[in-house]
VOGU-3710 file (C-alpha; in Angstrom, 3 decimals, decimal comma):
1> mkfemykdkg> 99,240/105,460/114,993  97,694/108,821/115,789  94,538/110,452/117,071  92,905/113,056/114,879  90,653/115,545/116,630  88,208/117,263/114,273  84,866/119,057/114,062  82,011/117,246/112,335  79,409/118,875/110,061  77,176/119,542/113,072
11> gefrfrlkas> 79,941/121,464/114,848  80,722/118,782/117,439  84,249/117,714/118,316  85,190/114,112/117,587  88,318/112,006/117,426  89,387/109,043/115,382  92,341/106,758/115,941  94,164/106,055/112,713  96,575/103,222/112,011  99,921/103,914/110,382
21> ngenilkseg> 98,394/102,800/107,054  95,749/105,559/107,337  92,850/103,257/108,193  90,423/104,372/110,900  90,485/101,955/113,815  88,385/103,726/116,441  86,020/106,697/116,453  84,363/108,686/119,194  80,954/110,103/119,869  80,422/113,829/119,389
31> yvvrasckng> 81,459/116,280/122,098  80,168/119,834/122,471  83,425/121,118/123,971  86,998/120,519/122,727  88,233/119,771/126,268  85,732/116,905/126,558  87,014/115,457/123,286  90,589/115,665/124,604  89,438/113,918/127,794  88,000/111,153/125,600
41> idsvkmnsdk> 91,380/110,684/123,927  93,061/110,583/127,332  90,533/107,961/128,445  91,301/105,812/125,393  95,011/106,067/126,166  94,399/105,098/129,801  92,015/102,189/129,135  93,226/100,772/125,829  95,798/98,387/127,315  93,140/96,508/129,342
51> drryvrlvak> 91,464/93,655/127,461  88,492/93,707/129,860  87,566/97,172/128,535  86,809/95,789/125,048  83,343/94,561/124,182  83,255/92,368/121,086  80,072/92,833/119,057  78,527/91,845/115,728  76,909/94,394/113,392  73,547/93,801/111,686
61> ngepyfnlka> 75,424/92,758/108,542  77,231/90,031/110,512  80,612/91,764/110,615  82,450/91,934/113,959  83,453/95,189/115,653  84,302/96,359/119,148  83,599/99,085/121,650  86,198/100,348/124,098  84,715/101,283/127,464  86,008/103,416/130,303
71> sngrvigtse> 86,134/102,144/133,884  82,654/103,625/134,453  81,265/101,441/131,646  80,750/104,295/129,196  81,719/103,702/125,558  84,666/105,914/124,633  85,314/104,533/121,163  83,760/102,301/118,517  85,728/100,454/115,878  85,023/100,057/112,213
81> tysskqacen> 83,552/96,700/111,204  85,919/93,913/110,227  85,760/91,121/107,675  86,422/88,418/110,282  86,628/87,805/114,009  90,411/87,396/113,703  90,736/90,756/111,923  88,718/92,342/114,757  91,029/90,784/117,356  94,016/92,108/115,403
91> girsvmtnap> 92,440/95,569/115,557  92,010/95,288/119,329  95,632/94,188/119,743  96,791/97,123/117,645  94,832/99,600/119,787  96,106/97,946/122,987  99,704/98,197/121,817  99,764/101,550/120,061  97,062/103,862/121,448  98,777/104,699/124,774
101> aatiedlt> 101,672/106,416/122,964  99,753/107,711/119,928  100,200/111,365/119,031  97,306/113,802/118,717  96,766/115,866/115,586  94,277/118,705/116,117  92,460/119,356/112,834  89,933/121,776/114,300
//
């Protein structure tokens, strides 16, 4: 698992957490400054092992997904949607287990 830090088309910095199979698991909001994006990654690493930081949600199409929140309640990452509740829980477990030690690849 790794974090990829990149610039979007609008010039903002973002990160995504990718599984070993290349699938995106978690993505961030846009940040104006690279350092803020790096802080977001650090916050994911610090909060990802705490189940209480995950908010389980359902998209308009009925597919489950989750948000990961920091201790201040702010969303630091949003997952992709999943085909089932169990698949979503598997995604959460994967982030909990692997994100704290994930490497960072800077693509900016």
